[in-house]
N, C-alpha and C positions, 0 to 999 in steps of 0.2 A: 546362601552365600557361596561364591565360587571357591573351589578347592584351593587351599593355601592362602586365602585372603589374609589370615592372621599370621602367616609365616610358617615355615616348616623347619624343624630341627635338622641341621645338616653339618657334616664335617667335610671340609675340602682337604684332600690329601694328594701328595705326589706318591704314586705307586710305581716303582721302577722308572721307566722313561715316559710314563704317562701321568696325567693329572685328572682327577675326577671328583664328583660329589658322592659322598657316602651317606646312605640313609638307613634307618631301621625300617623294616617292612611295615611295621605297625604305624609309622608316621606318614605313610603314603596311602592313597586310596586303594581299596582292594580291587575295584573294577579296573581292568587293564587299560581300557580306552581313556578313562578318567585319569589314571596314573600317568599315561603317556602324554596326554594333553598338559598336565601339570608340569612334567619334566621339560617339555618343549618350552614352556613359559619361564621356567626357572633357568634353563641354559641359554635362552635367547634365540632359539631356532624357530622358523627358518630365517636366517640372515647371515650373510657371508662373514660379517664381523661379530655376530652374536652380541651386538653392542648393548642390548637391553637385558642381558642375562649374565651368568657367571661362566659361561663357556668361553674357551680360549681361541675360537675361530680356526680350529684345526681338529681333525678327527682324534688326535692323540690327547687333546685337552677338552673333549666334549663327551665324557664318559661318566657312567653312573654305576655304583655298586649298591645293591639292595640286600640287606643282611637281616637274618632272623635266627632265633634259636632253632636248632635242627629238629626236623620231624623224624629223623632216623636215630636209632640208638647207637649207630656206629660212628656218627660224626657229632661235632659240637655245634656248628652253625651251618646254615644254608646261605649260599652266595649266588645271587642272580646278577649277571652283568648285562647292562643295557648300553648300546651305542646310540647316542643321540646325533643324528646327522646334522651337520652344520647348516647347510643351505636348503634343506628340505624338511618338511614336517613329518619326519620319519624317526621312530624309535624302534630299534630292532634287538631281539634277543637271539639272533641266529648264530652267535659265536660266543666263546669265552674270551676273557682278557687276563693273561697271566701277569701283566704289570699292575693293573688295579688290584689283582689278587694279593700282591705283596702287602697291601695295607689292611687286608681283611682281618688278620689275626690281631694286630694292635688295636684296630677299631672295635673288635669284639670285646677286648679287655677294657677299653675306654668306656664302652657302653654297659659294662657289667654282664654281658652275656656269658663270659668265661672268666673264671677266677684266675688271677695271676699266680704263677708258680714262684718258688723260691729262687730268685735270680734268673730263671729262664722259664718260658711258657711254651707249651705245645698245643696247637689248636688244629683239630681235624675238621676240614672244610669240605662240604659237599658243593661242588660246582653245579648249580641247578641246570644251567644251559645244556650240559651234556651228561648229567647224572654221574659224574666221576669224582674222585676223591683226591685231595692234596693235604699233606700235613705240613703246617707252617711251624717253625721253631725260631724264637727270637728272644732277646734279653729283656727281662723285666725286673731290674734291681729295685728294691723297695716297693714291689707290688705295682709298678707302673711301667708301661712300655718305654724303652729307651730308644730314642731316635738318633742320637749322636753316636758316632763310632768311626772306625778306621777303614771301612770298605768303600772303595771307589768303583763305580760302574760307569762304563762309557756311555755318554749321552746325558750325564747328570753332573753338574759341577760339584766339587768338594767331595766329602766322604760322609758316611752315615753308618748306623748299626746294621750288621748283617741279618738278613732274614732268609733262612733256609726253606726252600719249597721242594718237597718230595712228592712227585706225582705217581699215581698208579692208575690203572685201567683207563688211560687216555686214548690208547690206540683205537681208532674207529669211533671215537666218542660222538661225532656228529653223523657220520655216514655209515657206521656199522662195521667198517673194516679198515685196517691200516692202508691197504691198497683198494680203494673203493671201486675201481673198475674191474678188479680181479687180475689186472695186468701190471707187470713191472714198468712198462711204458706203453704209450698209445700215440698214434698219429692223429693230431687234431688240426684241421685246416692246414695240412701240409707240414706241421711242426711236430717234432717228437717231444712229448711231455711225459712227466711222471706225476700222477695224481696220488696224493698221500694225505693221511689224516692221523696225526699223533697228537690230537688235541686241538688242531687248527686245520681244517680242510684247506689244502694248498695244491697249487699246480706249479711244478718245478720245470723251468725252461732254461736252456742254455742261452745266455745273453747274445752270443754271437749269432745264433739262429734267427734273431730278430734284428740283426744289423747294428747292435750296440756293444760296447765293451763290457757293460755291467759294473763299471767303476765310476760312472758319471755321478755328479751331485744330484740329489733328488729334484731340484728345480729344473735342471736340464731335461730330465726324463719326463717330468710333468708337462713341460712346454713343448714336447715333441708330439704334435697332433697325429702324425702318421703312426707313431708307436702306440699312442693311447688308443687309437681306433683298432689296431691289431690286437692289443691286449684285451680290449673289451670283447671283441669277437671270439677270441680264444677262451675267455672266461665263461661266456655263455655256453659255448659248445662243450667245454670240459665239464661244466656243472651238470649238463644233461647226462654225460657219460657216468658221472659220479652218483647219479640218482638224486640230485638235488633240485631238479626241476628249474623253474623260472627264478633266477636270482637277480632280476633287474632292480629289486628293492632290498636286496641283502648285501651284506659286506663280505660274505664268503662265497666261494673259495677265494683265498688270497692268491695272487699271481707273484711268483718269486723268480727273478732272473738270477742265474748262477754264473759265476766265472771263477777262474783259478784264484786261490788265495793270493793277496797282494802284500800281506804283512805277517807272514809266518804262521797263519792260521790254517784251518781245515778247508774252508770254502768262502768265497765272497758272495754277498747277497744284496739284492735290491728288491724290497717287498712293496707291492702296490696295495692300497687300502680301501677301495680298489682303484681309485684314480690318483689321489695324493700318494706320494712315495714316502714310506716310513723313514724318519731321520735316523732310526737305528733298526731294530727288529723286535717283534713281540716275543715274549717268553715261549708261548705255545707255538708260535711260528718257528722259532729257532729250534725247538725240540722236534718239530715236524720235519724241518729241513734235515736235521741230523739223522733222524730215523730213515728218511728217504735215501739220502746219498750213501748210506751204509749198505744198501742192497745192491748186489752185483747186477749190472745191466741197467740200473736206474739212471735217469738224467742226473748228471752231476757226479756220479760215482767215478767217472774217468777224469774229472777235473779236480777232485778232492785229494788232499793229502790227509788220509785217514789216520787217526791216532791209534796208538797201541791199545790193546784190550784193557779196559778199566780207566783209561785216561779220558779227559773231557774233549769233546768236539769244540773247537774254537770257531764260532760262526762270525765271520767278519761282516760289518755293516757300515753305513756311511760315516758314523761317528766313532768307530772303534771296533769292539768285538764283544761277544757274549759267550761264556763257557757253559756248556751243557754236558752233563754226564748221563749217558744212556746205558742202562743195564739191560742187556739182552738175555732172553732165556737161552741157556747153554745149547749150542748146536743149532740155533735157529735165528731168524730175524724177528721173532716175536719180542715185544717190548715188555720187560718186567717192571721197570720203573725209570723215571727221569728225575734228576736233581739239578737245581739251579740256585744260585745265591743272588738275591736282590736286596734293595733297600727301599724304605718308605719314610715319609715325614708328614706329620700333621701340620697343615698350613693355617687353618682356622677352624674353630668349633663354635657354632652359634645358630642363628636363625636366618634363613634365606627367604626373600619375598619375591614371588613370581610376578611377572607383568600381568595386567588385567586380562581376563579371558576375552 
């Protein structure tokens, strides 16, 4: 019988400004190829509309979290993030997702992997993709995750309960170094860039150097064929410098256009996914931008209005901003920790049925 013929237990959640399907690892095939085939059929890929699956026809709504009891004594649960490409038969684990991460703690309580605390629960999460750790803290009155609350985050309508995410050891999580090339900046195809990895391998570029303002709506940037071709070439060349090899079937590194803040923040961003443009910015992408622009001489450092020590970096994006607190090791640009507040909401919990193999 094909995998999933009788349905798979699944919870659909909004995590931050993304939406994805959350599964227990034990409910999916252990074999990677079989698992990925099943997820493609569940999400409806490859198809631009994902009409025969539960994907939302956009990279931000075609995501999967796979959760298991942790194999490490230092953490409670293991979280593997999988990006299901919308219009290609590709499932990749080449990056983390800090937005889907926002739902991992509540999901772990919902599934009984972690016991709820009195009024509040703390879950230590190992992000399997990069073997780094985050601590999630969220309200659990009456022993159940609370989704309603008063925190508003840009890019999501309404308000919800706050989820604190405290990251550690994210610097160089994918590439091995905060500055993967060993340089504060590099010249790539005639453009000065900063390659940085504080949880999300990214290439920072001054928008004006590519002939755009960096404040355009995502659709305008996606429709600029000349810009898209330039971004693609820069991404492949920068990835080689970062030691990432051929990234033609990967979703990292992210390409981030920077411009001066337009609404009283620290910096303005437009993040490529790698072709579609993020309608906001990812959590790990935002903390990577913050870490990068804080370095003297890095791309964006001269454009940014840097906050005082201990204050959050306000990263502007197409639908508002995200505040990220970066704690540096005193006297250096080494990252001690990063803290961000997000929200999540359970949308449905039940059984999902994949299309036929």
